[in-house]
N, C-alpha and C positions, 0 to 999 in steps of 0.2 A: 583554488577555492571555486566552488560552483555556486552560483546563485540558484536558489530553489525555483523550480517552475511551478506554475499554478495549473492544476488539472483537476477538474471536477469529475467525480466518479458517481455513476448512477447504478445502483444495484436493485434488482427486482426481488422483493421479499419472497423467500421460499424457493428461489432459483439459484443455480450455480453462477458464479462470475469468474471469468478467466481473462486476464489482459496481460499482454507482454509489452513492456516499454523498452526502447533502446536508447541508452544514454550516449551522447557523443559530445566531444569538445573539439572545436575546430574541424569538424567533419570526420573525426576519427573516433571509433568506439572506445569508451572508457573501459579499462581492464578492471573487473571486479574480483579478480583472483585474490584470495586471502581476506575478503570482506565478509561481513555478516550484514543482514538487513533486518529492520523492524518497522512495523507500521501499526499505528493505533487510531481508533475512531472514538471520539468523545462527543458529548452534547455541544461543547464549545472548547476552545483552546485552554480555558482556565478551569474546566470541569475536572473533578477528581476521579469520577467513575469512568472506567474504560468499557465501552460497548463491544469492541472487537479488538483483538490483538493478534497480529501475524508476525512471524519471524522466519528466518531461514532454518534449515535443519528439519524439514518436514512439517512445518507449521504454517504453510500458506505462501511462502516466498521462496523462489528459486532464482539464484544468480547464475548468469551465463558466462562468467569468466571473461575471456578476451573478446567475446562477441558483444559485450556491453549490455546484455539484456537483463531485465528484471521482470520475472513473471509473478503475478499476484493472482492467487486462487482463493476464492471464498466459496465454501460449500453451501448447499441449499439449507442445511441445518443451521449454519452460522447466520445466514441472511434472514432466515425465518425468526430467529431470536431477537432481531432488532425491529423495533416499532417503526412504522412508516414515518418519515420526516427527514429533515435536513440536519446534518451534523458536520463536524470538522474532522479532518484527518491530516496526518503527514507521514511521509515515508523517509526513513533515515538509513544511511549506510555507515558502517563502522569499520575502519581499517584495522589491520592486525596491530597497529600501534595505538588503538583506541581513539583515533580521530573521527569525530562524528560529522557527517555531511548530510544536511537535509536536502534531499533530491526533489521531492514533490510535496505539495500541500494543496489543500482546497476543500471544497464542499464534498461531503459524502452523502448522497441522496438515496434514500430507500423508498422505492415506489411500493405502495401497499399491495398485498396479495388478496385477490378476490376468491380464486379457486383454492379450496383446502381439501 
């Protein structure tokens, strides 16, 4: 079992965001082969409306298998659709046996766009 890390993400409204995380346990990269991933952004952890949803399979998250990497990509169109403010997110990985592991959680901050 992995305890989720806290990592605050700042996205600039109307700009692309691309960040790659490497997950290790005891200094060794975690093998994500056979896993899927999902990430959602909401006003708060108990909000029902989803502001942004990313998944593996071409929808914003790419897993690096034995390298232990998780790449998160948000397009400028996606970031432009979210109002400036502070929100909540988490990123979960799901094994082939449907075991869900929350890897990251934290604030999702959108910095307002001036140039349009």
